[in-house]
PLY file of the C-alpha trace (Angstrom):
ply
format ascii 1.0
element vertex 165
property float x
property float y
property float z
element edge 164
property int vertex1
property int vertex2
end_header
10.63 -5.18 -12.94
7.79 -5.88 -10.51
5.41 -2.96 -9.93
3.41 -2.78 -6.69
0.59 -0.34 -5.87
-0.76 0.34 -2.37
-4.30 1.74 -2.24
-6.44 3.32 0.47
-9.25 5.88 0.37
-7.56 9.30 0.27
-3.91 8.35 -0.28
-2.68 10.46 2.64
-2.34 7.99 5.55
-2.29 4.24 5.04
-1.18 3.72 1.44
1.63 6.30 1.46
3.09 4.88 4.66
2.76 1.34 3.27
4.58 2.56 0.14
7.31 4.29 2.16
7.89 1.33 4.47
7.87 -1.16 1.61
10.28 0.97 -0.46
12.71 0.95 2.49
12.36 -2.82 2.91
13.05 -3.29 -0.81
16.11 -1.01 -0.63
17.43 -2.78 2.47
17.03 -6.13 0.67
19.00 -4.82 -2.32
16.04 -5.30 -4.66
15.40 -1.74 -5.86
16.37 -2.79 -9.38
13.69 -5.53 -9.30
10.75 -3.96 -7.42
9.16 -0.52 -7.64
6.15 0.76 -5.74
3.66 3.60 -5.66
0.40 4.42 -3.89
-2.99 5.84 -4.79
-6.45 6.46 -3.38
-9.86 5.36 -4.54
-11.21 8.87 -3.84
-9.97 12.25 -5.06
-10.25 14.18 -1.78
-6.57 15.07 -1.41
-5.03 14.98 -4.91
-1.62 16.65 -4.95
-1.28 16.81 -1.15
1.51 15.34 0.92
0.58 12.60 3.38
-1.11 13.62 6.62
1.36 15.44 8.89
0.83 12.89 11.70
1.64 10.01 9.36
4.76 11.85 8.16
5.75 12.45 11.79
5.42 8.78 12.75
7.24 7.66 9.61
10.06 10.18 10.21
10.45 8.91 13.78
11.08 5.52 12.18
13.58 6.78 9.61
11.24 7.08 6.62
10.45 10.28 4.75
7.04 10.38 3.07
7.19 12.69 0.06
4.51 11.07 -2.10
1.80 13.40 -3.40
-1.72 12.01 -3.27
-3.23 10.74 -6.49
-6.35 8.87 -7.51
-6.33 5.32 -8.80
-6.83 5.35 -12.58
-7.47 2.87 -15.38
-3.82 2.76 -16.45
-2.88 1.40 -13.02
-4.53 -1.92 -13.86
-2.09 -2.38 -16.73
0.97 -0.85 -15.05
0.97 -2.66 -11.71
1.63 -6.36 -11.21
0.20 -6.31 -7.67
-2.34 -4.05 -6.00
-2.71 -4.09 -2.22
-5.86 -2.65 -0.68
-5.82 -1.32 2.85
-9.39 -2.39 3.61
-12.33 -4.36 2.25
-14.24 -1.31 1.00
-11.26 -0.18 -1.06
-10.69 -3.76 -2.23
-14.23 -3.81 -3.64
-13.81 -0.33 -5.15
-10.60 -1.44 -6.88
-12.28 -4.54 -8.34
-15.26 -2.54 -9.56
-13.11 0.21 -11.03
-10.92 -2.32 -12.81
-14.00 -3.73 -14.51
-15.36 -0.29 -15.44
-11.96 0.87 -16.73
-10.85 -2.19 -18.62
-13.78 -4.57 -18.95
-12.13 -7.18 -16.74
-11.72 -7.72 -13.02
-8.14 -7.31 -11.86
-6.80 -10.88 -11.33
-7.52 -12.31 -7.90
-3.98 -13.64 -7.57
-2.61 -10.08 -7.90
-5.11 -8.10 -5.79
-4.81 -8.54 -2.04
-5.96 -7.09 1.22
-2.67 -6.02 2.77
-3.57 -7.61 6.11
-3.48 -11.01 4.39
0.28 -10.66 4.91
0.08 -9.69 8.59
1.50 -12.41 10.85
-0.46 -10.87 13.74
-4.10 -11.73 13.21
-6.64 -9.90 15.35
-9.81 -10.83 13.50
-9.78 -7.82 11.18
-8.80 -7.82 7.52
-8.45 -4.03 7.41
-5.59 -1.66 8.08
-7.58 0.87 10.16
-7.89 4.42 8.85
-6.21 6.64 11.47
-7.38 9.96 9.96
-9.88 10.83 12.74
-7.88 9.16 15.51
-5.06 10.15 17.83
-1.35 9.66 17.17
-1.30 6.21 18.79
-3.44 4.83 15.94
-0.96 6.25 13.40
1.80 4.43 15.29
-0.25 1.21 15.27
-0.83 1.56 11.52
2.91 2.06 10.97
3.74 -1.17 12.84
0.99 -3.03 11.01
2.15 -2.02 7.51
5.72 -2.77 8.52
4.78 -6.33 9.50
2.75 -6.76 6.31
5.58 -5.33 4.23
8.11 -7.82 5.53
5.81 -10.73 4.70
4.72 -9.34 1.32
8.35 -8.83 0.30
9.08 -12.43 1.28
6.08 -13.51 -0.84
7.43 -11.57 -3.86
10.93 -12.96 -3.42
9.66 -16.54 -3.35
6.99 -16.19 -6.06
9.34 -14.42 -8.47
12.52 -16.22 -7.44
14.32 -12.94 -6.71
17.90 -13.00 -5.49
18.98 -10.66 -2.75
0 1
1 2
2 3
3 4
4 5
5 6
6 7
7 8
8 9
9 10
10 11
11 12
12 13
13 14
14 15
15 16
16 17
17 18
18 19
19 20
20 21
21 22
22 23
23 24
24 25
25 26
26 27
27 28
28 29
29 30
30 31
31 32
32 33
33 34
34 35
35 36
36 37
37 38
38 39
39 40
40 41
41 42
42 43
43 44
44 45
45 46
46 47
47 48
48 49
49 50
50 51
51 52
52 53
53 54
54 55
55 56
56 57
57 58
58 59
59 60
60 61
61 62
62 63
63 64
64 65
65 66
66 67
67 68
68 69
69 70
70 71
71 72
72 73
73 74
74 75
75 76
76 77
77 78
78 79
79 80
80 81
81 82
82 83
83 84
84 85
85 86
86 87
87 88
88 89
89 90
90 91
91 92
92 93
93 94
94 95
95 96
96 97
97 98
98 99
99 100
100 101
101 102
102 103
103 104
104 105
105 106
106 107
107 108
108 109
109 110
110 111
111 112
112 113
113 114
114 115
115 116
116 117
117 118
118 119
119 120
120 121
121 122
122 123
123 124
124 125
125 126
126 127
127 128
128 129
129 130
130 131
131 132
132 133
133 134
134 135
135 136
136 137
137 138
138 139
139 140
140 141
141 142
142 143
143 144
144 145
145 146
146 147
147 148
148 149
149 150
150 151
151 152
152 153
153 154
154 155
155 156
156 157
157 158
158 159
159 160
160 161
161 162
162 163
163 164
């Protein structure tokens, strides 16, 4: 079983929608018995809360229900998850630093990625933008972005791990 963790700051916008979209892609590919995913935040602002209502609305309009409850990244995650995908560079750095503080080692570079590394549409940014203080159009943009990244990341996992669909 391959375990994948999506991480943003508060775990109520970007990482839960990335998790929800990726879970649907995995199901559609018939790989639910080979890949599992979860999401977390580097901060503890919203622990136990559902994703932001606007993110749930956009996801629902695209056939995905977001029921994840926010949680904070913890030391066990570095042992549990085979891949960790950060939504932006600040969270990427926080994940690396926390992995060292929690376990005494930096999470392996070939298993920690900025999610936009898998985006076929390059616009000069390596971050999935945080839509929290923005209008609904940014939530829609984030949905499309994580969907594109999810398709490419799933293809990466299939090839790297020789998974059969």
